[in-house]
C-alpha positions in Angstrom: 32.7 3.4 8.8 31.3 2.5 12.7 30.7 -0.9 14.4 27.6 0.8 16.1 23.4 0.2 14.4 22.6 4.4 13.3 19.7 4.6 16.0 21.5 7.9 17.3 21.7 11.1 15.4 25.1 11.5 17.4 26.4 15.0 18.1 30.2 15.8 17.0 30.9 15.6 20.2 33.0 12.7 22.4 32.3 13.3 26.0 34.9 12.5 28.7 34.1 14.0 32.4 31.6 15.5 33.7 31.4 17.4 36.9 28.6 18.4 39.1 26.4 20.5 35.9 29.6 21.0 33.4 30.8 17.9 30.9 34.1 18.0 29.0 34.9 16.5 25.5 37.7 15.2 24.1 38.8 18.2 22.4 39.2 20.4 25.4 35.9 22.2 25.1 34.1 22.9 27.9 29.8 22.7 28.1 26.7 23.6 30.9 24.8 20.4 30.9 21.1 21.5 30.4 20.5 17.8 29.4 21.5 15.6 32.3 21.5 12.3 30.3 17.7 12.8 29.4 16.8 13.4 33.2 19.1 11.1 34.7 22.3 13.0 36.7 19.9 14.5 38.5 22.7 15.1 41.1 24.8 15.7 38.5 28.0 14.7 37.5 30.1 12.5 39.5 28.0 13.3 43.1 30.8 12.3 45.8 28.2 10.2 47.6 26.9 8.4 45.0 30.6 7.5 44.1 31.5 6.5 47.5 28.5 4.2 47.4 29.1 2.8 44.0 32.9 2.2 44.9 32.4 0.7 48.5 29.8 -2.1 46.5 32.0 -2.7 44.3 34.7 -3.6 47.0 31.7 -6.7 47.9 29.9 -7.8 45.4 28.5 -7.2 41.9 25.9 -10.4 40.9 24.9 -13.1 42.9 21.5 -13.4 40.9 17.8 -12.9 42.3 17.9 -16.5 44.4 19.5 -14.9 47.1 18.2 -12.3 49.3 19.8 -8.7 49.2 19.7 -6.2 52.5 20.6 -3.3 49.8 17.4 -4.5 48.4 15.2 -4.6 50.6 16.5 -0.9 51.6 16.3 0.7 48.5 12.3 -0.6 48.2 11.8 0.5 51.7 12.8 3.8 50.4 10.3 4.2 47.6 7.9 2.6 49.7 8.0 5.5 52.0 8.3 8.5 50.1 5.4 7.1 48.1 1.6 5.9 47.8 3.4 2.1 47.2 4.3 -1.1 49.6 5.9 -3.3 47.5 8.5 -3.0 44.5 10.6 -4.8 41.3 13.6 -3.5 40.3 14.6 -4.0 36.9 17.0 -2.3 34.5 15.4 0.8 32.6 12.0 2.7 32.4 11.2 0.3 29.3 11.4 -2.8 31.7 9.5 -0.7 34.4 6.4 -0.1 32.3 6.5 -3.6 30.5 6.0 -4.8 34.4 2.9 -2.2 35.0 1.8 -3.2 31.8 1.9 -7.0 33.1 0.6 -6.5 36.2 -2.3 -4.8 35.3 -3.4 -7.7 33.1 -2.6 -9.9 35.2 -4.5 -9.0 38.6 -7.4 -8.1 36.3 -7.6 -10.5 34.6 -8.5 -7.8 31.3 -6.3 -6.7 28.8 -7.5 -3.3 27.3 -4.9 0.3 28.6 -5.6 3.5 27.8 -3.1 5.6 27.6 -2.6 9.4 25.8 -1.8 10.3 22.6 1.6 12.4 22.7 2.8 10.0 25.1 6.3 8.7 25.9 6.1 4.7 27.6 9.4 2.9 26.2 10.5 1.3 23.1 9.4 -2.7 23.4 7.1 -4.0 22.0 4.4 -2.9 24.9 5.8 0.1 26.3 5.9 1.2 22.7 2.0 0.2 21.9 1.7 2.1 24.7 3.3 5.2 23.9 0.5 7.3 22.0 2.9 8.1 19.0 2.4 7.0 15.4 6.3 7.9 14.6 7.5 5.5 17.3 5.3 2.4 16.3 5.8 3.2 12.2 8.3 -0.2 10.7 7.2 -2.6 13.5 4.0 -3.8 12.1 0.6 -4.3 14.2 1.4 -3.1 18.1 0.3 -5.0 20.6 -4.0 -4.7 20.1 -4.6 -4.0 23.4 -4.2 -0.4 23.1 -5.6 2.7 22.6 -5.4 6.4 23.1 -7.1 9.6 24.9 -6.0 13.2 25.0 -4.2 13.8 27.7 -5.7 16.6 29.5 -9.3 15.9 27.7 -11.3 13.5 30.4 -13.9 12.9 27.4 -11.6 11.2 25.6 -10.8 9.1 28.1 -14.1 8.1 29.1 -14.8 7.3 25.2 -11.8 4.7 25.2 -13.1 2.9 28.3 -14.6 -0.8 27.3 -15.6 -3.7 29.2 -12.1 -5.0 29.1 -9.9 -1.7 30.1 -7.7 -3.0 32.9 -5.9 0.3 33.8 -5.2 3.8 32.8 -1.6 4.8 31.8 -0.7 8.1 31.7 2.5 10.8 32.5 1.8 13.8 34.9 4.1 16.0 32.2 4.5 14.6 28.9 8.3 14.9 28.5 9.3 13.8 25.2 5.4 14.8 24.1 6.0 18.7 24.2 6.5 19.2 28.4 2.8 19.3 28.7 1.9 19.4 32.4 -1.3 17.6 33.8 -4.2 20.2 34.8 -5.6 20.0 38.7 -9.0 19.4 37.1 -7.5 16.3 34.7 -5.6 14.7 37.5 -9.1 15.1 39.8 -11.5 13.7 36.8 -9.5 10.9 36.6 -8.8 9.7 39.5 -12.6 9.6 39.8 -13.3 8.1 36.9 -10.4 5.3 37.7 -12.3 5.4 40.5 -15.9 4.9 39.8 -15.0 2.3 36.9 -12.9 0.1 39.2 -9.4 1.1 36.6 -5.8 0.9 37.8 -4.2 4.4 37.5 -0.8 4.2 36.4 1.8 6.5 36.9 4.6 6.7 34.5 7.2 9.0 36.6 10.5 8.2 34.6 11.0 11.6 33.9 9.3 13.4 36.5 10.3 11.1 39.2 13.7 11.3 41.7 13.1 15.5 42.6 12.7 16.4 38.8 9.7 18.5 39.3 10.7 19.8 42.9 9.1 16.5 44.7 9.6 13.2 44.6 7.5 12.7 42.2 5.5 14.6 39.4 1.7 13.1 40.8 2.7 14.9 44.5 1.4 18.1 42.8 -2.0 17.3 41.9 -2.7 14.9 44.1 -2.9 11.6 43.2 -3.2 8.1 44.3 -2.0 6.2 41.6 -2.5 2.2 41.8 1.2 1.8 40.2 4.1 3.4 39.5 7.4 3.5 37.4 10.7 4.6 38.0 14.1 5.3 36.3 16.3 7.7 35.2 17.1 9.7 37.9 17.0 6.5 40.7 20.6 5.5 39.4 21.8 9.0 38.6 23.2 7.5 35.3 23.8 3.7 37.1 21.0 1.3 35.0 18.1 0.7 36.7 14.5 0.9 37.4 11.6 0.2 39.7 8.1 -1.0 39.4 6.5 0.2 42.9 2.5 -1.3 43.4 -0.4 -0.6 46.5 -0.1 -4.2 48.6 -3.7 -5.1 46.9 -1.6 -5.6 43.9 1.1 -7.3 45.6 0.1 -11.3 45.3 -0.8 -10.9 41.6 2.9 -10.9 41.2 3.6 -14.3 42.8 6.7 -16.9 42.1 7.6 -17.3 38.8 5.3 -14.9 37.2 8.3 -12.1 36.7 11.7 -12.0 36.9 14.9 -9.4 35.4 18.7 -11.0 35.6 20.5 -7.7 36.5 17.2 -6.1 38.2 18.2 -4.9 42.0 21.9 -6.2 41.7 23.6 -5.2 44.1 25.4 -2.5 42.8 22.4 -0.6 41.5 20.9 -1.2 44.9 23.8 0.7 46.5 23.8 3.6 44.0 19.8 4.4 44.1 19.9 4.3 48.1 22.7 6.9 48.0 20.1 8.8 45.5 17.1 8.8 47.5 18.9 9.7 50.7 20.5 13.0 49.6 16.5 13.6 47.9 15.9 13.0 51.6 18.8 15.8 53.1 16.8 17.9 54.8 16.1 21.4 53.0 17.5 20.0 49.6 14.2 19.6 47.3 13.0 22.4 49.0 16.1 24.3 47.5 15.7 22.4 44.1 12.2 23.5 43.9 13.4 27.2 44.4 16.3 27.4 42.3 13.6 26.3 39.5 11.2 28.5 39.8 14.2 30.9 39.4 15.5 29.4 35.9 11.1 29.7 34.8 10.9 33.0 35.6 14.3 33.9 34.0 13.2 32.3 30.8 10.4 34.1 31.0 11.6 37.6 31.0 14.4 36.8 28.5 11.8 35.8 26.5 8.5 37.5 27.0 9.3 40.0 23.4 10.2 37.5 21.9 9.1 37.1 18.2 10.2 33.7 18.7 9.0 31.9 21.5 5.5 31.2 21.6 5.8 30.0 25.7 7.9 28.9 28.3 6.1 25.8 30.8 6.6 23.0 32.9 7.5 22.0 36.2 10.4 22.1 38.9 13.6 21.6 36.3 11.3 19.9 33.3 10.9 23.3 31.1 9.8 23.3 28.0 9.9 26.9 25.6 7.7 26.5 22.6 9.5 28.2 19.5 8.1 29.1 16.1 11.3 28.2 14.5 12.9 24.1 14.7 13.6 23.8 17.9 17.0 22.0 16.5 18.0 25.6 14.9 18.5 27.1 18.5 19.9 23.8 20.4 22.9 24.3 17.9 23.4 27.5 18.6 23.5 27.1 22.1 25.9 24.2 22.1 28.1 26.2 19.5 28.2 28.6 22.5 28.7 25.8 25.8 25.3 25.1 26.9 23.8 22.0 26.0 19.9 21.0 25.5 17.3 18.7 24.0 14.6 19.0 22.0 11.0 17.9 23.2 9.2 17.3 19.4 10.1 19.3 16.2 9.4 23.4 18.0 9.9 22.9 22.1 13.6 23.0 23.3 14.0 21.0 27.3 16.2 22.4 29.8 16.9 19.3 32.0 20.0 20.8 34.2 20.8 18.8 37.0 18.3 19.2 40.2 21.1 20.3 42.3 22.3 23.3 39.5 22.9 26.6 41.1 21.3 30.3 40.0 24.3 31.3 38.9 24.7 28.3 36.5 21.4 29.1 35.8 21.8 32.8 34.7 24.9 31.4 32.3 22.4 29.3 30.8 19.5 32.0 30.4 22.1 34.2 28.9 23.4 31.9 26.2 19.9 30.8 25.2 19.2 35.0 25.1 22.0 35.0 22.6 20.5 32.3 20.2 17.7 33.8 20.3 19.0 37.1 18.8 21.0 35.6 16.5 18.5 33.0 14.8 15.8 36.4 14.9 18.5 38.4 13.5 18.7 35.8 10.8 15.0 35.1 10.3 14.6 39.2 9.5 
């Protein structure tokens, strides 16, 4: 019997150690990690610069509360601002908390309560972020959702227009629907959405929890489609495994979060700030993101090459190191086959497999992963025939 709630479908693997893109289990097995803790360990496991920053801060101060000033908070916030279109930052502990903060800021700053998000989106599991999530399976069993959300269809601007009311405060959207099947925002939808928000004076909230911190080859996914958001949320890769999240906003929203209007006991604690700054400084290393983006393109092309004639692969899509492979069979079948061969992958719905390696992955490791995936496809195809 476990002392834990059965909220996760846990694998029969106990992880004990990680190094770069490799994970080791208690029984001595070795795995190529193309999950990255669900797009979290962007810099890989055991990154020396991140470890050094954490060790240094751990010897100084862990926590003192947000009633005091910390230079490390200002330094981390400055890095986020300098590398985004925003001007001010609120630190928290997770992506769902960042999205809750974004929802609250949009409502408080506009005096309106209605927010439009997208079908098949995913924004978190607290009551507000769950209501923003356009998936009925996430809502099931929790009674009425927060009533002030409605859903458009991703990449279909008319559905967003139809959802606007006099009480609409904002549109909340991912640039790539990760949990929703790895669907990438089109340039035309981005342009139309930006113009619509400007015309109707709606705030544009971009959820970068999964796409931020170099995952797509740039600091933020919105850069690929030249959006100009009012609010951005980040987490996951920001701490490379250390719990941290952030909500960024334009300066015109600064005063809406005045003294006492929002808070987080652990948000922006010195340990999280030291780690986050180390991660962001790595992203800013000359040529780092360019190399990562080139390797991601290599992986995408390799996957397309080995699956183009497969009868069970419909499409390979994505951006950077957020890649989805849509199949005609259940994703879990191929994921299990790859796991048995030493490659860890994730689903994105019933029929989509996500490839989310560390953004520091090397081409040779990509080749290893593709070879394992190709073997799993071959075995599955033979079994079906």
